Kinemage of the C-alpha trace (Angstrom):
@kinemage 1
@onewidth
@group {chain A} dominant
@subgroup {mainchain}
@vectorlist {calphas} color= white
{ca met a 1} P 35.354 -12.851 -55.838
{ca leu a 2} L 31.999 -11.684 -57.269
{ca asn a 3} L 33.219 -9.096 -60.273
{ca phe a 4} L 29.550 -6.889 -60.514
{ca glu a 5} L 29.662 -5.214 -63.803
{ca glu a 6} L 30.321 -8.812 -65.030
{ca glu a 7} L 27.607 -10.423 -63.155
{ca leu a 8} L 25.137 -7.178 -65.023
{ca gln a 9} L 26.172 -7.886 -67.941
{ca lys a 10} L 25.084 -11.844 -67.269
{ca phe a 11} L 21.250 -10.764 -65.878
{ca his a 12} L 19.082 -11.131 -68.973
{ca pro a 13} L 15.507 -10.624 -66.953
{ca ser a 14} L 13.230 -13.826 -66.354
{ca val a 15} L 10.504 -14.060 -69.840
{ca glu a 16} L 7.904 -15.484 -66.921
{ca leu a 17} L 8.554 -12.554 -65.158
{ca asp a 18} L 7.333 -10.210 -67.262
{ca gln a 19} L 4.592 -12.201 -68.304
{ca gln a 20} L 2.726 -12.262 -64.486
{ca glu a 21} L 3.719 -8.684 -64.564
{ca glu a 22} L 1.737 -7.759 -67.462
{ca ser a 23} L -1.026 -10.339 -65.948
{ca leu a 24} L -1.098 -8.740 -63.054
{ca tyr a 25} L -0.998 -5.033 -64.402
{ca ala a 26} L -3.691 -5.758 -66.274
{ca gln a 27} L -6.684 -6.885 -64.056
{ca asp a 28} L -8.398 -4.518 -62.418
{ca thr a 29} L -8.157 -4.947 -58.310
{ca thr a 30} L -10.196 -3.230 -56.179
{ca asp a 31} L -8.180 -1.536 -53.343
{ca leu a 32} L -8.933 -1.097 -49.007
{ca ala a 33} L -9.510 2.677 -50.215
{ca asp a 34} L -12.206 1.463 -52.754
{ca val a 35} L -13.828 -0.710 -50.290
{ca leu a 36} L -15.065 1.585 -47.950
{ca val a 37} L -15.924 3.592 -50.059
{ca gly a 38} L -18.944 0.869 -51.816
{ca leu a 39} L -19.351 0.614 -48.176
{ca ile a 40} L -20.258 4.918 -47.184
{ca arg a 41} L -22.112 5.091 -50.226
{ca asp a 42} L -23.905 1.568 -49.346
{ca ala a 43} L -24.915 3.522 -45.512
{ca arg a 44} L -25.538 6.347 -46.935
{ca ile a 45} L -27.975 5.148 -49.568
{ca glu a 46} L -30.144 3.135 -46.973
{ca gly a 47} L -29.954 6.064 -44.825
{ca glu a 48} L -31.506 7.971 -46.947
{ca glu a 49} L -33.635 5.853 -48.042
{ca ala a 50} L -35.080 5.227 -44.252
{ca ala a 51} L -35.275 8.663 -43.465
{ca ala a 52} L -37.413 8.699 -46.700
{ca ala a 53} L -39.636 5.467 -45.464
{ca ala a 54} L -40.056 7.337 -42.299
{ca ala a 55} L -41.041 11.311 -43.179
{ca ser a 56} L -43.772 9.134 -45.529
{ca val a 57} L -45.065 7.350 -43.043
{ca glu a 58} L -45.757 10.585 -40.480
{ca glu a 59} L -47.909 11.723 -42.896
């Protein structure tokens, strides 16, 4: 039978896992929300440019 208290005392986190965790947190990752905000911003800018071009043609 396992003695959980004894096993917990033996536990030591892996150095490799700590290094991997640090490298993952150090990266600047873009999530889906950031991608969507960028797409909406680009679409809005393109729409404003198209509206401005159409207004200049009408004049």
